[in-house]
Phi, psi and omega in degrees: 000335183230155177259334183216159167276146186302315185283357183265353185286135184220175180304332180291349178267359182303133181095346180275145172271124186230160172232128176237151179234143179172205182247147177284111180277328184198144176232133179231127180268138173228085183084187188282330186234032177217125180222147175247125177245130169267118182253130187242136167225193187296339185270343182145206186232143172227145178274133180239132183254123183246122181261045179197161176293133181217134184260083176229150180229177181304132177073008168299146177266124188225159168241126184243128176239131180187192183249131178287133179216161177289145176291147178300154180305133179091355181245006178296136179250101183289349180279348181248137174302330179266013191292351178269347185230169174210167174257122182254169178052049190278141166253130185251126173247118179279115180272334177192143176273167182216142171286158177300130182291156182289348175207154181297136178275075186208143176286348182280347184243128177264109177271159176303136186299321181297322177293319178301315182287329177295326179243050186301327180298335173274319179302323182290347176287340184293149183304317182300315183288322175301317179297316182298318179296321179291325178298317178299318179296321178297317179296314178304314183295316181295320180295316179300316180298318182296318181291319180293323178298331182264014171088019180269146179251130179280124179229132178269133180252162188294151172269337177254117186219169178290152175293137178245144186279356183256160173089199184283175179291140185263158163270130182247151183236119180291146179261121178291324184279344177230077185306137181087354178249157187222148164269166169240143171281143191290129168287331174192164177277024190312307185294317183294321184290328175291324177293330175295330176290319175300326182283355177087014178295331173079302178223113184243147168208158165201155169268097195262144172273129181233153184223132179221131181271076181225164184300140184269151175204192187301327183248023185214134174228162177303313182241140184207166179250141177223146169284115185246129184215151177210145181216148180262155176055048180230155173263172177301318181301321180293320178299314180298325181292314185284331174288319177301321178300316181293318181295315181291325175299317180297316180297318180294322180297327182275314189264342183085354179235140179270125178296162176294159175309145186284125180283168183232149176213143178283157177303318181300313180293323178299315181292320181290323185267329186237346177078003180220158179268005172229072188289141173265112186269006183284346180220162184278242179057041181289154177288134183248132181283126178234002188306311183292332180293339180247024183299328182244025186294151174259002178280113189300324182295337181259335186297128177078004179292143179295327179205149176226122179225163182220157167233146178259125178253103187296135172071012183249023181290351180257013176303138181288166182298323178299318179293322179292324176295322177296320177297321178296316178297322177300313181300320179294323179294336178274355176118358180280153174283335180184181180219129176261126177243147180222127172270127182269121177246171183298320186245355183203173172248125178265123179188147175301339182256003185304324183292343180268354183257133179289166179298321179295321180292319178295320177297321180296321178299311180299312186294313186285325179277342185072020185294138178245163177306134184098352180269164175242138176241131178246132184233138175233135176236124182185197170297148189303316182294323177295316178301314180299311183300313185293309181291328177297318179288321176296320177303313179295318181299321188269334188233347189282126174283169176307145187300330184276354184279133181291171359282165178276121181241102177272146174207137171272129173255121187237169177060049173295154175298146176289324182232153183224085178083185185237152175282173176298334179279355178090009179263148179298149175256133178290138182285324178252271173214162189286003180258007179280135183280131175291159168299132189308314185291346181264354184302322179298344182270359187306314183271332187267325182212066188300329183289346177269355183281126174267152179250161173270057177248151186208146177240149172252126185240138176228118178052036177087357174260133172285114177284323181180181183212166179192185181193163163280135186265158171282126180244353180259125181303325182294318178292323179298315179292329177296319176296315178301319179299319181298321183267009172086027177245112180280178185298320181295316180293321178298319180294319181295317186274325188232013186306316182298336179268322185281325185303317179300335182290347177288348186254023173097075177271134179282158168303136183203162178201165183200191185196159172212138174228151183284121180294323181294320181296315178296316181296319182299313182295316181292336178271357180079028180249150179256005180218131184292344177302332184283353176241014176249130185300312184227080183274173172263158174286177180296337178271004176087011182264156173247097183299337183286315183259346183085359180292147000281150181233158177295155175254142185292159187300325182296316179296321179294320178298318180299331182266357181070034184244137172239128182273128178284150175296151181298143177282145181275000000 
């Protein structure tokens, strides 16, 4: 039906007779027998000149045939790739009429998101959304090429699997043939991909669909896609290298530029310097250590504190008292007992607590933070983890640019703790999952000092968003049971909960490790979006609803009877 896409026409096509198909984006009348139509398809927009009366309106589906010609002098549109040309002497064939859309199909107009999602098939016609969908396809293609180039085999794993007791809340599917029993939709292919290593596949990948029944936000949906990979006989460095290759290939395919090699930072350093385990490296305002500077302080709020740290907020020394009180309330909401603020002046420090600080302590604050006149310094004193958490969140609140704003700063965070606190029963809690391999030199500490044990777990972070995580896995049954013993799971309980996964490891599992990262998160940042909904064709709202289809919806009684399910009345 067409010879060219509308957005592909250029001066080199002048003189050619072409046919384009698409939607009428705009119609402009010039007298009784002259009309200008902007016709849009997935590639862009081209102006069509009609020298006759034509009855077409916005979003009519048309086929336009005419001759490409240069636009008259003074009418070139530099904002359009096709702005130097137009199609003249046009014949218009109406392929379908259209009702007026509920919102303008234009990037210049921001419609209510719920209306956009209710009519997503119209929203996706907009240039921005078409571009985002193509960016996702480009990323998928680049990632597949990178993984295949590195010797990985694509394997599809099941969508119906047994429920696992670890991780986020699952979506469950009732079994008609086994009444009272349920499948779970996969939170990730974790178990299957490790079994593929036992099976000798050696290097596996897939762009896998995963589902988690958890609260939605800007970087989270019920269902999402991830690049999932696992490899045998590899070290942590090798895993980071082959995943980094895929990520950088994807970025280069979208932006045309290859990012620098991905830097690395330990979890400990990330927490000490940035206060979070997914640091945004695009701005400074690092946490500064002051604990030793106040070792002999007479200021009661600092005396005996487990840690004292500060951040320097450049140029904000003139914030009013009301704004400073709000910052204090913010710090308290994050878990701090209070917040000390200091305005840095040329000859003094202004603060309600300045009179309690010695000259040496004030000098240490200036010197270590690098604070200059006109700056603001914020200090928190508490247990070290609380200090890190509070200042890390304040740092992001005060300095972090939108996640999609350049430059792109990738970082690997490595050496996460193996355990993170204790259960009510007094046993350590695993920070990732109980199948993560400890750092070899820390294995002797498992029973004596578990909180000092580092794991071979790693996260990939981009502009403060966690793209994904992975680890080197435990492949020896004896070490696996040792971890279970530490967290209070005996052999009988381990067999009951994880037997289908553990039993294959008795037959010779190779050393292996892997990783997975969210395709939507990477696509959103590379597309310049701050919410992954904008790179998903048919997403859910923040409340988990699909305004377009009305899902979730009730199921009729007959279907429930077949499944042996009775729905309880809603709780008040």
